[in-house]
One Martini backbone bead per residue (centre of mass of N, CA, C, O) as a GRO file, in nm:
protein
  170
    1MET     BB    1  -2.622   0.081   2.140
    2SER     BB    2  -2.601   0.257   1.865
    3THR     BB    3  -2.667   0.318   1.528
    4PRO     BB    4  -2.546   0.502   1.292
    5ARG     BB    5  -2.599   0.740   1.068
    6ARG     BB    6  -2.509   0.731   0.721
    7PRO     BB    7  -2.356   0.823   0.466
    8PRO     BB    8  -2.236   0.790   0.189
    9GLU     BB    9  -1.993   0.658   0.037
   10PRO     BB   10  -1.737   0.709  -0.114
   11PRO     BB   11  -1.601   0.690  -0.396
   12ALA     BB   12  -1.414   0.433  -0.531
   13ASP     BB   13  -1.194   0.646  -0.655
   14ALA     BB   14  -1.129   0.753  -0.334
   15THR     BB   15  -0.943   0.519  -0.270
   16GLY     BB   16  -0.652   0.553  -0.229
   17GLY     BB   17  -0.413   0.741  -0.355
   18ARG     BB   18  -0.351   0.886  -0.659
   19HIS     BB   19  -0.519   1.170  -0.805
   20GLU     BB   20  -0.598   1.381  -1.064
   21ARG     BB   21  -0.921   1.338  -1.007
   22THR     BB   22  -1.169   1.404  -0.749
   23GLU     BB   23  -1.462   1.328  -0.551
   24LEU     BB   24  -1.503   1.487  -0.218
   25PRO     BB   25  -1.575   1.475   0.094
   26VAL     BB   26  -1.538   1.781   0.283
   27ILE     BB   27  -1.396   1.999   0.490
   28THR     BB   28  -1.427   2.314   0.501
   29PRO     BB   29  -1.224   2.539   0.390
   30THR     BB   30  -1.025   2.833   0.476
   31VAL     BB   31  -0.784   2.738   0.284
   32ALA     BB   32  -0.686   2.786  -0.022
   33ARG     BB   33  -0.481   2.662  -0.253
   34GLU     BB   34  -0.422   2.947  -0.396
   35ASP     BB   35  -0.332   3.090  -0.101
   36VAL     BB   36  -0.071   2.942  -0.107
   37ASP     BB   37   0.256   2.989  -0.027
   38SER     BB   38   0.468   2.930  -0.329
   39SER     BB   39   0.746   2.829  -0.554
   40GLY     BB   40   0.536   2.615  -0.650
   41ARG     BB   41   0.357   2.374  -0.623
   42VAL     BB   42   0.039   2.249  -0.485
   43GLY     BB   43  -0.049   2.007  -0.298
   44ALA     BB   44  -0.256   1.715  -0.192
   45VAL     BB   45  -0.427   1.595   0.109
   46ALA     BB   46  -0.648   1.325   0.204
   47TYR     BB   47  -0.814   1.288   0.527
   48PRO     BB   48  -0.980   1.047   0.716
   49TYR     BB   49  -1.307   1.100   0.861
   50ARG     BB   50  -1.534   1.076   1.152
   51VAL     BB   51  -1.835   1.242   1.257
   52TYR     BB   52  -1.990   1.280   1.583
   53ASP     BB   53  -2.304   1.312   1.738
   54ALA     BB   54  -2.310   1.282   2.075
   55VAL     BB   55  -2.492   1.086   2.348
   56ALA     BB   56  -2.491   1.073   2.698
   57THR     BB   57  -2.678   0.858   2.908
   58ILE     BB   58  -2.778   0.912   3.249
   59GLU     BB   59  -2.892   0.724   3.491
   60ARG     BB   60  -3.141   0.826   3.746
   61PRO     BB   61  -3.351   0.741   4.007
   62VAL     BB   62  -3.491   1.020   4.097
   63ILE     BB   63  -3.399   1.178   3.854
   64THR     BB   64  -3.340   1.276   3.568
   65ASP     BB   65  -3.183   1.239   3.312
   66ARG     BB   66  -2.842   1.267   3.168
   67ASP     BB   67  -2.718   1.471   2.917
   68ILE     BB   68  -2.420   1.444   2.707
   69ASP     BB   69  -2.246   1.627   2.477
   70TYR     BB   70  -2.070   1.531   2.172
   71ILE     BB   71  -1.773   1.559   1.962
   72VAL     BB   72  -1.657   1.310   1.740
   73THR     BB   73  -1.330   1.247   1.607
   74VAL     BB   74  -1.224   1.015   1.363
   75ASP     BB   75  -0.917   0.896   1.288
   76ARG     BB   76  -0.881   0.660   1.021
   77ALA     BB   77  -0.547   0.644   1.008
   78ARG     BB   78  -0.459   0.674   1.329
   79ARG     BB   79  -0.687   0.561   1.530
   80LEU     BB   80  -0.852   0.819   1.654
   81ALA     BB   81  -1.018   0.984   1.930
   82VAL     BB   82  -1.159   1.314   1.934
   83ARG     BB   83  -1.235   1.622   2.053
   84ALA     BB   84  -1.488   1.852   1.962
   85ASP     BB   85  -1.660   2.163   1.931
   86THR     BB   86  -1.764   2.113   1.627
   87PHE     BB   87  -1.954   2.060   1.367
   88PRO     BB   88  -1.888   2.024   1.044
   89GLU     BB   89  -1.867   2.150   0.748
   90THR     BB   90  -1.972   2.011   0.433
   91GLN     BB   91  -1.844   1.917   0.105
   92THR     BB   92  -1.836   1.868  -0.239
   93ARG     BB   93  -1.527   1.805  -0.418
   94THR     BB   94  -1.304   1.882  -0.667
   95VAL     BB   95  -0.984   1.725  -0.675
   96ASP     BB   96  -0.661   1.797  -0.762
   97ASP     BB   97  -0.395   1.635  -0.728
   98VAL     BB   98  -0.443   1.372  -0.508
   99LEU     BB   99  -0.382   1.232  -0.195
  100VAL     BB  100  -0.544   0.942  -0.070
  101ILE     BB  101  -0.604   0.835   0.244
  102PRO     BB  102  -0.655   0.543   0.390
  103SER     BB  103  -0.861   0.354   0.583
  104GLU     BB  104  -0.788   0.169   0.899
  105LEU     BB  105  -1.105   0.159   0.934
  106SER     BB  106  -1.390   0.037   0.991
  107ASP     BB  107  -1.701   0.108   1.064
  108GLU     BB  108  -1.704  -0.054   1.348
  109GLN     BB  109  -1.440   0.061   1.459
  110THR     BB  110  -1.518   0.353   1.451
  111CYS     BB  111  -1.762   0.333   1.638
  112ARG     BB  112  -1.614   0.211   1.883
  113LYS     BB  113  -1.420   0.446   1.925
  114ALA     BB  114  -1.641   0.652   1.995
  115GLU     BB  115  -1.771   0.510   2.227
  116ASP     BB  116  -1.530   0.484   2.411
  117ALA     BB  117  -1.470   0.793   2.436
  118VAL     BB  118  -1.740   0.864   2.561
  119PHE     BB  119  -1.723   0.684   2.807
  120LYS     BB  120  -1.457   0.816   2.923
  121TRP     BB  121  -1.561   1.116   2.932
  122THR     BB  122  -1.787   1.057   3.126
  123LEU     BB  123  -1.623   0.934   3.368
  124ARG     BB  124  -1.461   1.206   3.410
  125LYS     BB  125  -1.721   1.392   3.472
  126VAL     BB  126  -1.889   1.149   3.613
  127ALA     BB  127  -2.073   0.965   3.840
  128VAL     BB  128  -2.161   0.630   3.785
  129GLY     BB  129  -2.374   0.344   3.831
  130SER     BB  130  -2.388   0.308   3.514
  131GLU     BB  131  -2.396   0.262   3.197
  132PRO     BB  132  -2.387   0.460   2.942
  133ASP     BB  133  -2.588   0.578   2.686
  134VAL     BB  134  -2.492   0.562   2.344
  135THR     BB  135  -2.555   0.806   2.095
  136PHE     BB  136  -2.620   0.898   1.742
  137ALA     BB  137  -2.751   1.160   1.570
  138ARG     BB  138  -2.482   1.193   1.384
  139SER     BB  139  -2.293   1.154   1.072
  140VAL     BB  140  -1.964   1.199   0.900
  141ASP     BB  141  -1.789   1.164   0.606
  142ALA     BB  142  -1.455   1.307   0.579
  143TYR     BB  143  -1.206   1.521   0.430
  144LYS     BB  144  -0.900   1.645   0.504
  145LEU     BB  145  -0.707   1.918   0.385
  146PHE     BB  146  -0.372   1.924   0.260
  147TRP     BB  147  -0.109   2.145   0.193
  148ILE     BB  148   0.168   2.135  -0.035
  149ALA     BB  149   0.460   2.343  -0.003
  150SER     BB  150   0.708   2.503  -0.192
  151ARG     BB  151   1.017   2.619  -0.041
  152PRO     BB  152   1.326   2.736  -0.009
  153ASP     BB  153   1.334   2.634   0.315
  154GLY     BB  154   1.103   2.428   0.259
  155ASP     BB  155   0.864   2.222   0.313
  156VAL     BB  156   0.499   2.245   0.363
  157ILE     BB  157   0.207   2.202   0.579
  158VAL     BB  158  -0.133   2.273   0.528
  159ASP     BB  159  -0.415   2.359   0.698
  160SER     BB  160  -0.734   2.422   0.559
  161VAL     BB  161  -0.885   2.493   0.837
  162ARG     BB  162  -0.662   2.647   1.029
  163GLY     BB  163  -0.380   2.748   0.886
  164THR     BB  164  -0.149   2.577   0.955
  165GLU     BB  165   0.210   2.521   0.980
  166SER     BB  166   0.444   2.267   0.872
  167PRO     BB  167   0.720   2.105   0.851
  168LEU     BB  168   0.887   1.881   0.640
  169ALA     BB  169   1.019   1.598   0.665
  170ASP     BB  170   1.279   1.393   0.523
   0.00000   0.00000   0.00000
């Protein structure tokens, strides 16, 4: 299994906790903070992810090897690896008044989660005679932003990428 290429780590001041202002690599939002309907201020939460562009290569004795492409998103706070449809666009943004959720996984643990997920997904898709070779073409560390909005009927959390809203439990 290969070692993925990684971008530079987020700035040291961006690790865990509340920040008045910090610069973060983020998955490009489709919903801007100022577009969120709120009866008060709109707070922000930055959630840590690492996204991999992965390839599982399956050796076949008589015919050419088969490559299966995956996009793996590792949720570094909940310790989950999930499959994605596309590799996200990212950008560095200065975010005001943000709660940055710390990563619960080391770089090695994150890579292992992604490798394990690709291995399992490959075994569900094809019958293999030997262990598939998993490589990572690229990876990116980025935060996904969530907006916390105050409303008369209760606070909601808004996914900045999908635009979905969920009520916040007390």
